[in-house]
PyMOL Python script that loads the backbone (N, CA, C, O; Angstrom):
from pymol import cmd

cmd.read_pdbstr("""\
ATOM      1  N   ARG A   1      22.465 -12.749 -20.506  1.00  0.00           N
ATOM      2  CA  ARG A   1      22.474 -12.072 -18.982  1.00  0.00           C
ATOM      3  C   ARG A   1      21.977 -13.352 -17.715  1.00  0.00           C
ATOM      4  O   ARG A   1      22.399 -13.225 -16.566  1.00  0.00           O
ATOM      5  N   PHE A   2      21.355 -14.159 -17.973  1.00  0.00           N
ATOM      6  CA  PHE A   2      20.727 -14.988 -17.335  1.00  0.00           C
ATOM      7  C   PHE A   2      21.272 -15.316 -16.053  1.00  0.00           C
ATOM      8  O   PHE A   2      20.612 -15.385 -15.016  1.00  0.00           O
ATOM      9  N   VAL A   3      22.965 -15.591 -16.206  1.00  0.00           N
ATOM     10  CA  VAL A   3      23.578 -16.266 -15.060  1.00  0.00           C
ATOM     11  C   VAL A   3      24.174 -15.074 -14.376  1.00  0.00           C
ATOM     12  O   VAL A   3      24.967 -14.355 -14.983  1.00  0.00           O
ATOM     13  N   ARG A   4      23.957 -14.926 -13.608  1.00  0.00           N
ATOM     14  CA  ARG A   4      24.712 -13.528 -12.419  1.00  0.00           C
ATOM     15  C   ARG A   4      25.572 -14.297 -11.375  1.00  0.00           C
ATOM     16  O   ARG A   4      25.650 -15.511 -11.185  1.00  0.00           O
ATOM     17  N   TYR A   5      26.169 -13.309 -10.780  1.00  0.00           N
ATOM     18  CA  TYR A   5      27.409 -13.707  -9.626  1.00  0.00           C
ATOM     19  C   TYR A   5      26.768 -14.691  -8.846  1.00  0.00           C
ATOM     20  O   TYR A   5      27.274 -15.773  -8.550  1.00  0.00           O
ATOM     21  N   GLN A   6      25.341 -14.193  -8.429  1.00  0.00           N
ATOM     22  CA  GLN A   6      25.292 -15.352  -7.273  1.00  0.00           C
ATOM     23  C   GLN A   6      24.663 -17.339  -7.757  1.00  0.00           C
ATOM     24  O   GLN A   6      24.202 -18.318  -7.170  1.00  0.00           O
ATOM     25  N   HIS A   7      25.068 -16.929  -9.159  1.00  0.00           N
ATOM     26  CA  HIS A   7      24.646 -18.296  -9.449  1.00  0.00           C
ATOM     27  C   HIS A   7      25.649 -18.952  -9.135  1.00  0.00           C
ATOM     28  O   HIS A   7      25.346 -20.057  -8.687  1.00  0.00           O
ATOM     29  N   ILE A   8      27.580 -18.587  -9.210  1.00  0.00           N
ATOM     30  CA  ILE A   8      28.447 -18.984  -9.012  1.00  0.00           C
ATOM     31  C   ILE A   8      29.345 -19.444  -8.072  1.00  0.00           C
ATOM     32  O   ILE A   8      28.510 -18.925  -7.331  1.00  0.00           O
ATOM     33  N   GLY A   9      30.109 -19.844  -7.429  1.00  0.00           N
ATOM     34  CA  GLY A   9      31.116 -19.859  -6.752  1.00  0.00           C
ATOM     35  C   GLY A   9      32.192 -18.853  -7.043  1.00  0.00           C
ATOM     36  O   GLY A   9      32.059 -17.930  -7.847  1.00  0.00           O
ATOM     37  N   LYS A  10      33.541 -19.157  -6.149  1.00  0.00           N
ATOM     38  CA  LYS A  10      34.426 -18.219  -5.791  1.00  0.00           C
ATOM     39  C   LYS A  10      35.422 -18.578  -7.063  1.00  0.00           C
ATOM     40  O   LYS A  10      34.949 -19.582  -7.596  1.00  0.00           O
ATOM     41  N   MET A  11      36.406 -18.226  -7.634  1.00  0.00           N
ATOM     42  CA  MET A  11      37.674 -18.350  -8.314  1.00  0.00           C
ATOM     43  C   MET A  11      37.233 -19.550  -9.569  1.00  0.00           C
ATOM     44  O   MET A  11      38.029 -20.400  -9.967  1.00  0.00           O
ATOM     45  N   VAL A  12      36.030 -19.431  -9.998  1.00  0.00           N
ATOM     46  CA  VAL A  12      35.700 -20.336 -11.353  1.00  0.00           C
ATOM     47  C   VAL A  12      35.824 -19.625 -12.365  1.00  0.00           C
ATOM     48  O   VAL A  12      35.891 -18.415 -12.582  1.00  0.00           O
ATOM     49  N   VAL A  13      35.862 -21.154 -13.355  1.00  0.00           N
ATOM     50  CA  VAL A  13      36.138 -20.859 -14.692  1.00  0.00           C
ATOM     51  C   VAL A  13      34.928 -20.838 -15.544  1.00  0.00           C
ATOM     52  O   VAL A  13      34.326 -21.911 -15.508  1.00  0.00           O
ATOM     53  N   VAL A  14      34.433 -19.997 -16.246  1.00  0.00           N
ATOM     54  CA  VAL A  14      32.921 -19.958 -16.798  1.00  0.00           C
ATOM     55  C   VAL A  14      33.375 -19.525 -18.092  1.00  0.00           C
ATOM     56  O   VAL A  14      34.119 -18.566 -18.299  1.00  0.00           O
ATOM     57  N   VAL A  15      32.754 -20.486 -19.154  1.00  0.00           N
ATOM     58  CA  VAL A  15      32.843 -20.973 -20.340  1.00  0.00           C
ATOM     59  C   VAL A  15      31.456 -20.365 -20.721  1.00  0.00           C
ATOM     60  O   VAL A  15      30.480 -21.026 -20.366  1.00  0.00           O
ATOM     61  N   ASP A  16      31.215 -19.122 -21.440  1.00  0.00           N
ATOM     62  CA  ASP A  16      30.113 -18.935 -22.083  1.00  0.00           C
ATOM     63  C   ASP A  16      29.525 -18.905 -23.233  1.00  0.00           C
ATOM     64  O   ASP A  16      29.311 -17.792 -23.712  1.00  0.00           O
ATOM     65  N   VAL A  17      29.121 -20.062 -23.955  1.00  0.00           N
ATOM     66  CA  VAL A  17      29.103 -20.415 -25.280  1.00  0.00           C
ATOM     67  C   VAL A  17      27.388 -19.696 -26.278  1.00  0.00           C
ATOM     68  O   VAL A  17      27.003 -19.720 -27.447  1.00  0.00           O
ATOM     69  N   GLY A  18      26.965 -19.269 -25.255  1.00  0.00           N
ATOM     70  CA  GLY A  18      25.519 -18.593 -25.151  1.00  0.00           C
ATOM     71  C   GLY A  18      25.303 -17.445 -26.163  1.00  0.00           C
ATOM     72  O   GLY A  18      25.961 -16.474 -25.789  1.00  0.00           O
ATOM     73  N   THR A  19      24.794 -17.255 -27.024  1.00  0.00           N
ATOM     74  CA  THR A  19      24.715 -16.302 -28.141  1.00  0.00           C
ATOM     75  C   THR A  19      23.899 -15.483 -28.269  1.00  0.00           C
ATOM     76  O   THR A  19      23.141 -16.167 -28.955  1.00  0.00           O
ATOM     77  N   ASN A  20      23.211 -14.206 -28.146  1.00  0.00           N
ATOM     78  CA  ASN A  20      21.385 -13.860 -27.698  1.00  0.00           C
ATOM     79  C   ASN A  20      22.421 -12.535 -28.183  1.00  0.00           C
ATOM     80  O   ASN A  20      23.569 -12.112 -28.045  1.00  0.00           O
ATOM     81  N   TYR A  21      21.057 -12.218 -28.877  1.00  0.00           N
ATOM     82  CA  TYR A  21      20.593 -10.265 -29.649  1.00  0.00           C
ATOM     83  C   TYR A  21      19.539  -9.601 -28.318  1.00  0.00           C
ATOM     84  O   TYR A  21      18.417  -9.985 -27.987  1.00  0.00           O
ATOM     85  N   VAL A  22      20.369  -8.496 -27.749  1.00  0.00           N
ATOM     86  CA  VAL A  22      19.376  -7.985 -27.250  1.00  0.00           C
ATOM     87  C   VAL A  22      19.545  -5.939 -27.485  1.00  0.00           C
ATOM     88  O   VAL A  22      20.378  -5.055 -27.284  1.00  0.00           O
ATOM     89  N   ASP A  23      18.160  -6.094 -28.014  1.00  0.00           N
ATOM     90  CA  ASP A  23      18.796  -3.980 -28.893  1.00  0.00           C
ATOM     91  C   ASP A  23      20.139  -4.041 -29.632  1.00  0.00           C
ATOM     92  O   ASP A  23      21.111  -3.310 -29.445  1.00  0.00           O
ATOM     93  N   ASP A  24      19.997  -5.147 -30.592  1.00  0.00           N
ATOM     94  CA  ASP A  24      21.515  -5.134 -31.606  1.00  0.00           C
ATOM     95  C   ASP A  24      22.096  -5.656 -31.020  1.00  0.00           C
ATOM     96  O   ASP A  24      22.038  -6.764 -31.553  1.00  0.00           O
ATOM     97  N   GLU A  25      22.996  -5.790 -29.836  1.00  0.00           N
ATOM     98  CA  GLU A  25      23.885  -6.432 -29.212  1.00  0.00           C
ATOM     99  C   GLU A  25      23.821  -7.810 -28.760  1.00  0.00           C
ATOM    100  O   GLU A  25      22.970  -8.529 -28.237  1.00  0.00           O
ATOM    101  N   VAL A  26      25.098  -7.930 -29.173  1.00  0.00           N
ATOM    102  CA  VAL A  26      25.111  -9.556 -29.145  1.00  0.00           C
ATOM    103  C   VAL A  26      25.895  -9.549 -27.311  1.00  0.00           C
ATOM    104  O   VAL A  26      26.608  -8.687 -26.797  1.00  0.00           O
ATOM    105  N   ILE A  27      25.495 -10.581 -26.856  1.00  0.00           N
ATOM    106  CA  ILE A  27      25.948 -10.846 -25.457  1.00  0.00           C
ATOM    107  C   ILE A  27      25.370 -12.005 -25.569  1.00  0.00           C
ATOM    108  O   ILE A  27      24.635 -12.390 -26.478  1.00  0.00           O
ATOM    109  N   GLY A  28      25.873 -12.825 -24.185  1.00  0.00           N
ATOM    110  CA  GLY A  28      25.939 -14.033 -23.822  1.00  0.00           C
ATOM    111  C   GLY A  28      25.006 -14.108 -22.680  1.00  0.00           C
ATOM    112  O   GLY A  28      24.333 -13.201 -22.191  1.00  0.00           O
ATOM    113  N   ASP A  29      25.096 -15.502 -22.303  1.00  0.00           N
ATOM    114  CA  ASP A  29      24.229 -16.141 -21.079  1.00  0.00           C
ATOM    115  C   ASP A  29      24.274 -15.859 -19.755  1.00  0.00           C
ATOM    116  O   ASP A  29      23.462 -16.099 -18.862  1.00  0.00           O
ATOM    117  N   VAL A  30      25.894 -15.031 -19.737  1.00  0.00           N
ATOM    118  CA  VAL A  30      26.406 -15.147 -18.563  1.00  0.00           C
ATOM    119  C   VAL A  30      26.476 -13.402 -18.193  1.00  0.00           C
ATOM    120  O   VAL A  30      26.960 -12.609 -19.000  1.00  0.00           O
ATOM    121  N   ASP A  31      25.999 -13.041 -17.058  1.00  0.00           N
ATOM    122  CA  ASP A  31      26.068 -11.558 -16.813  1.00  0.00           C
ATOM    123  C   ASP A  31      27.706 -11.230 -16.472  1.00  0.00           C
ATOM    124  O   ASP A  31      28.358 -11.445 -15.450  1.00  0.00           O
ATOM    125  N   TYR A  32      28.001 -10.752 -17.485  1.00  0.00           N
ATOM    126  CA  TYR A  32      29.730 -11.251 -17.335  1.00  0.00           C
ATOM    127  C   TYR A  32      30.401  -9.637 -16.382  1.00  0.00           C
ATOM    128  O   TYR A  32      31.524  -9.652 -15.878  1.00  0.00           O
ATOM    129  N   ASP A  33      29.542  -8.474 -16.306  1.00  0.00           N
ATOM    130  CA  ASP A  33      30.271  -7.592 -15.666  1.00  0.00           C
ATOM    131  C   ASP A  33      29.652  -8.231 -14.149  1.00  0.00           C
ATOM    132  O   ASP A  33      30.199  -7.599 -13.245  1.00  0.00           O
ATOM    133  N   SER A  34      28.563  -9.417 -13.511  1.00  0.00           N
ATOM    134  CA  SER A  34      28.569  -9.178 -12.755  1.00  0.00           C
ATOM    135  C   SER A  34      29.458 -10.178 -11.835  1.00  0.00           C
ATOM    136  O   SER A  34      29.843 -10.131 -10.666  1.00  0.00           O
ATOM    137  N   VAL A  35      29.626 -11.216 -13.028  1.00  0.00           N
ATOM    138  CA  VAL A  35      30.611 -12.634 -12.328  1.00  0.00           C
ATOM    139  C   VAL A  35      32.034 -12.173 -12.432  1.00  0.00           C
ATOM    140  O   VAL A  35      32.766 -12.619 -11.548  1.00  0.00           O
ATOM    141  N   LEU A  36      32.546 -11.438 -13.250  1.00  0.00           N
ATOM    142  CA  LEU A  36      33.428 -11.043 -13.391  1.00  0.00           C
ATOM    143  C   LEU A  36      34.630 -10.882 -12.339  1.00  0.00           C
ATOM    144  O   LEU A  36      35.790 -11.276 -12.454  1.00  0.00           O
ATOM    145  N   PRO A  37      34.089 -10.266 -11.398  1.00  0.00           N
ATOM    146  CA  PRO A  37      34.914 -10.048 -10.076  1.00  0.00           C
ATOM    147  C   PRO A  37      35.500 -11.614  -9.145  1.00  0.00           C
ATOM    148  O   PRO A  37      36.572 -11.900  -8.611  1.00  0.00           O
ATOM    149  N   SER A  38      34.326 -12.273  -9.288  1.00  0.00           N
ATOM    150  CA  SER A  38      34.089 -13.880  -8.965  1.00  0.00           C
ATOM    151  C   SER A  38      35.146 -15.179  -9.668  1.00  0.00           C
ATOM    152  O   SER A  38      35.313 -16.367  -9.392  1.00  0.00           O
ATOM    153  N   CYS A  39      35.673 -14.323 -10.609  1.00  0.00           N
ATOM    154  CA  CYS A  39      36.078 -15.701 -11.933  1.00  0.00           C
ATOM    155  C   CYS A  39      37.586 -15.716 -11.553  1.00  0.00           C
ATOM    156  O   CYS A  39      38.260 -14.930 -10.888  1.00  0.00           O
ATOM    157  N   ALA A  40      37.839 -16.676 -12.088  1.00  0.00           N
ATOM    158  CA  ALA A  40      39.747 -16.784 -11.913  1.00  0.00           C
ATOM    159  C   ALA A  40      39.896 -16.736 -13.777  1.00  0.00           C
ATOM    160  O   ALA A  40      41.055 -16.683 -14.189  1.00  0.00           O
ATOM    161  N   ALA A  41      39.047 -16.749 -14.574  1.00  0.00           N
ATOM    162  CA  ALA A  41      38.879 -16.639 -16.033  1.00  0.00           C
ATOM    163  C   ALA A  41      37.343 -17.067 -16.571  1.00  0.00           C
ATOM    164  O   ALA A  41      36.637 -17.987 -16.158  1.00  0.00           O
ATOM    165  N   ILE A  42      37.080 -16.141 -17.574  1.00  0.00           N
ATOM    166  CA  ILE A  42      36.009 -16.038 -17.928  1.00  0.00           C
ATOM    167  C   ILE A  42      35.742 -15.709 -19.304  1.00  0.00           C
ATOM    168  O   ILE A  42      36.124 -14.596 -19.667  1.00  0.00           O
ATOM    169  N   THR A  43      35.131 -16.490 -20.193  1.00  0.00           N
ATOM    170  CA  THR A  43      35.106 -16.119 -21.670  1.00  0.00           C
ATOM    171  C   THR A  43      34.550 -14.905 -22.095  1.00  0.00           C
ATOM    172  O   THR A  43      33.636 -14.596 -21.331  1.00  0.00           O
ATOM    173  N   PRO A  44      34.762 -13.851 -23.247  1.00  0.00           N
ATOM    174  CA  PRO A  44      33.757 -12.872 -23.239  1.00  0.00           C
ATOM    175  C   PRO A  44      32.987 -12.851 -24.476  1.00  0.00           C
ATOM    176  O   PRO A  44      33.749 -12.698 -25.431  1.00  0.00           O
ATOM    177  N   VAL A  45      31.770 -12.947 -24.819  1.00  0.00           N
ATOM    178  CA  VAL A  45      30.965 -12.721 -26.102  1.00  0.00           C
ATOM    179  C   VAL A  45      30.252 -11.195 -26.293  1.00  0.00           C
ATOM    180  O   VAL A  45      29.394 -10.585 -25.656  1.00  0.00           O
ATOM    181  N   PRO A  46      31.054 -10.895 -27.505  1.00  0.00           N
ATOM    182  CA  PRO A  46      31.879 -11.587 -28.614  1.00  0.00           C
ATOM    183  C   PRO A  46      33.016 -12.178 -28.163  1.00  0.00           C
ATOM    184  O   PRO A  46      33.440 -11.870 -27.050  1.00  0.00           O
ATOM    185  N   GLY A  47      33.655 -13.079 -28.927  1.00  0.00           N
ATOM    186  CA  GLY A  47      34.914 -12.948 -29.129  1.00  0.00           C
ATOM    187  C   GLY A  47      35.927 -14.166 -27.879  1.00  0.00           C
ATOM    188  O   GLY A  47      37.080 -14.248 -27.458  1.00  0.00           O
ATOM    189  N   GLY A  48      34.502 -14.981 -27.697  1.00  0.00           N
ATOM    190  CA  GLY A  48      35.464 -16.004 -26.509  1.00  0.00           C
ATOM    191  C   GLY A  48      35.863 -16.982 -27.334  1.00  0.00           C
ATOM    192  O   GLY A  48      36.928 -17.048 -27.948  1.00  0.00           O
ATOM    193  N   VAL A  49      34.462 -18.164 -27.324  1.00  0.00           N
ATOM    194  CA  VAL A  49      34.726 -18.972 -27.830  1.00  0.00           C
ATOM    195  C   VAL A  49      34.754 -19.496 -29.384  1.00  0.00           C
ATOM    196  O   VAL A  49      35.400 -20.363 -29.973  1.00  0.00           O
ATOM    197  N   GLY A  50      33.909 -18.708 -29.703  1.00  0.00           N
ATOM    198  CA  GLY A  50      33.528 -18.655 -31.576  1.00  0.00           C
ATOM    199  C   GLY A  50      35.142 -18.509 -31.885  1.00  0.00           C
ATOM    200  O   GLY A  50      35.364 -19.547 -32.507  1.00  0.00           O
ATOM    201  N   PRO A  51      36.537 -17.711 -31.784  1.00  0.00           N
ATOM    202  CA  PRO A  51      38.065 -17.891 -32.364  1.00  0.00           C
ATOM    203  C   PRO A  51      38.601 -20.055 -31.627  1.00  0.00           C
ATOM    204  O   PRO A  51      38.970 -20.940 -32.399  1.00  0.00           O
ATOM    205  N   LEU A  52      38.483 -20.189 -30.494  1.00  0.00           N
ATOM    206  CA  LEU A  52      39.387 -21.447 -30.497  1.00  0.00           C
ATOM    207  C   LEU A  52      37.941 -22.005 -31.390  1.00  0.00           C
ATOM    208  O   LEU A  52      38.123 -22.204 -32.591  1.00  0.00           O
ATOM    209  N   THR A  53      37.071 -22.159 -31.044  1.00  0.00           N
ATOM    210  CA  THR A  53      36.015 -23.020 -31.499  1.00  0.00           C
ATOM    211  C   THR A  53      37.154 -23.736 -33.158  1.00  0.00           C
ATOM    212  O   THR A  53      37.640 -24.808 -33.521  1.00  0.00           O
ATOM    213  N   ASN A  54      37.052 -22.019 -33.753  1.00  0.00           N
ATOM    214  CA  ASN A  54      37.508 -22.181 -35.085  1.00  0.00           C
ATOM    215  C   ASN A  54      39.294 -22.928 -35.456  1.00  0.00           C
ATOM    216  O   ASN A  54      39.764 -23.614 -36.364  1.00  0.00           O
ATOM    217  N   THR A  55      39.826 -22.316 -34.185  1.00  0.00           N
ATOM    218  CA  THR A  55      41.080 -22.781 -34.183  1.00  0.00           C
ATOM    219  C   THR A  55      40.841 -24.244 -34.150  1.00  0.00           C
ATOM    220  O   THR A  55      41.138 -24.777 -35.220  1.00  0.00           O
ATOM    221  N   MET A  56      40.445 -24.960 -33.345  1.00  0.00           N
ATOM    222  CA  MET A  56      40.460 -26.234 -32.850  1.00  0.00           C
ATOM    223  C   MET A  56      40.281 -27.233 -34.345  1.00  0.00           C
ATOM    224  O   MET A  56      40.991 -28.205 -34.604  1.00  0.00           O
ATOM    225  N   LEU A  57      38.912 -26.593 -35.395  1.00  0.00           N
ATOM    226  CA  LEU A  57      38.457 -26.950 -36.327  1.00  0.00           C
ATOM    227  C   LEU A  57      39.818 -27.439 -37.358  1.00  0.00           C
ATOM    228  O   LEU A  57      40.224 -28.497 -37.838  1.00  0.00           O
ATOM    229  N   ALA A  58      40.223 -26.024 -37.369  1.00  0.00           N
ATOM    230  CA  ALA A  58      41.648 -26.214 -38.164  1.00  0.00           C
ATOM    231  C   ALA A  58      42.579 -27.601 -37.922  1.00  0.00           C
ATOM    232  O   ALA A  58      42.701 -28.689 -38.484  1.00  0.00           O
ATOM    233  N   TYR A  59      42.977 -27.134 -37.125  1.00  0.00           N
ATOM    234  CA  TYR A  59      43.992 -28.185 -36.316  1.00  0.00           C
ATOM    235  C   TYR A  59      43.183 -29.652 -36.405  1.00  0.00           C
ATOM    236  O   TYR A  59      43.828 -30.581 -36.892  1.00  0.00           O
ATOM    237  N   ASN A  60      42.041 -29.874 -36.039  1.00  0.00           N
ATOM    238  CA  ASN A  60      41.788 -31.357 -36.377  1.00  0.00           C
ATOM    239  C   ASN A  60      41.381 -31.580 -38.129  1.00  0.00           C
ATOM    240  O   ASN A  60      41.244 -32.698 -38.628  1.00  0.00           O
ATOM    241  N   LEU A  61      41.236 -30.324 -38.871  1.00  0.00           N
ATOM    242  CA  LEU A  61      41.445 -30.581 -40.614  1.00  0.00           C
ATOM    243  C   LEU A  61      42.460 -30.855 -40.438  1.00  0.00           C
ATOM    244  O   LEU A  61      42.436 -32.080 -40.320  1.00  0.00           O
ATOM    245  N   ALA A  62      44.050 -30.304 -40.261  1.00  0.00           N
ATOM    246  CA  ALA A  62      45.074 -30.226 -40.546  1.00  0.00           C
ATOM    247  C   ALA A  62      45.725 -31.946 -39.819  1.00  0.00           C
ATOM    248  O   ALA A  62      46.658 -32.623 -40.250  1.00  0.00           O
ATOM    249  N   GLU A  63      45.134 -32.127 -39.043  1.00  0.00           N
ATOM    250  CA  GLU A  63      45.454 -33.797 -38.366  1.00  0.00           C
ATOM    251  C   GLU A  63      44.831 -34.766 -39.611  1.00  0.00           C
ATOM    252  O   GLU A  63      45.672 -35.343 -40.300  1.00  0.00           O
ATOM    253  N   LEU A  64      43.935 -34.896 -39.812  1.00  0.00           N
ATOM    254  CA  LEU A  64      42.862 -35.518 -41.001  1.00  0.00           C
ATOM    255  C   LEU A  64      43.723 -35.708 -42.084  1.00  0.00           C
ATOM    256  O   LEU A  64      43.625 -36.675 -42.840  1.00  0.00           O
ATOM    257  N   LEU A  65      44.635 -34.753 -42.201  1.00  0.00           N
ATOM    258  CA  LEU A  65      45.339 -34.688 -43.219  1.00  0.00           C
ATOM    259  C   LEU A  65      46.194 -35.349 -43.604  1.00  0.00           C
ATOM    260  O   LEU A  65      46.354 -36.110 -44.559  1.00  0.00           O
ATOM    261  N   ARG A  66      47.010 -34.870 -42.435  1.00  0.00           N
ATOM    262  CA  ARG A  66      48.511 -35.639 -41.917  1.00  0.00           C
ATOM    263  C   ARG A  66      48.062 -37.204 -42.058  1.00  0.00           C
ATOM    264  O   ARG A  66      48.593 -37.998 -42.834  1.00  0.00           O
ATOM    265  N   GLU A  67      47.169 -37.452 -41.315  1.00  0.00           N
ATOM    266  CA  GLU A  67      46.807 -38.711 -41.013  1.00  0.00           C
ATOM    267  C   GLU A  67      46.669 -39.437 -42.398  1.00  0.00           C
ATOM    268  O   GLU A  67      47.609 -40.118 -42.808  1.00  0.00           O
ATOM    269  N   SER A  68      45.539 -39.306 -43.107  1.00  0.00           N
ATOM    270  CA  SER A  68      45.290 -39.767 -44.465  1.00  0.00           C
ATOM    271  C   SER A  68      46.511 -39.301 -45.484  1.00  0.00           C
ATOM    272  O   SER A  68      46.121 -39.690 -46.585  1.00  0.00           O
ATOM    273  N   ALA A  69      47.664 -38.725 -45.640  1.00  0.00           N
ATOM    274  CA  ALA A  69      48.778 -38.530 -46.465  1.00  0.00           C
ATOM    275  C   ALA A  69      49.700 -39.578 -45.842  1.00  0.00           C
ATOM    276  O   ALA A  69      50.677 -39.889 -46.524  1.00  0.00           O
ATOM    277  N   GLY A  70      49.579 -40.045 -44.908  1.00  0.00           N
ATOM    278  CA  GLY A  70      50.372 -41.097 -44.672  1.00  0.00           C
ATOM    279  C   GLY A  70      49.505 -43.025 -45.279  1.00  0.00           C
ATOM    280  O   GLY A  70      50.057 -44.119 -45.165  1.00  0.00           O
ATOM    281  N   ASP A  71      48.454 -42.814 -45.715  1.00  0.00           N
ATOM    282  CA  ASP A  71      48.120 -44.054 -46.264  1.00  0.00           C
ATOM    283  C   ASP A  71      48.188 -44.354 -47.588  1.00  0.00           C
ATOM    284  O   ASP A  71      47.872 -45.476 -47.983  1.00  0.00           O
TER     285      ASP A  71
END
""", "prot")
cmd.dss("prot")
cmd.show_as("cartoon", "prot")
cmd.util.cbc("prot")
cmd.orient("prot")
């Protein structure tokens, strides 16, 4: 929760990729509640970038398999 509302501009897109554990709670580098009113979009932690990363990994693997099948 290091990045707070005063660190960002208005209507920005915030992609929080940090994962930290505080008192057995998973939190990101961005103080979600304080920046949310200023954001056009924001990724939550947990549940934000992780699923996108997994989806892109599966997509890239499928593309690799598709391309290698043509050889």
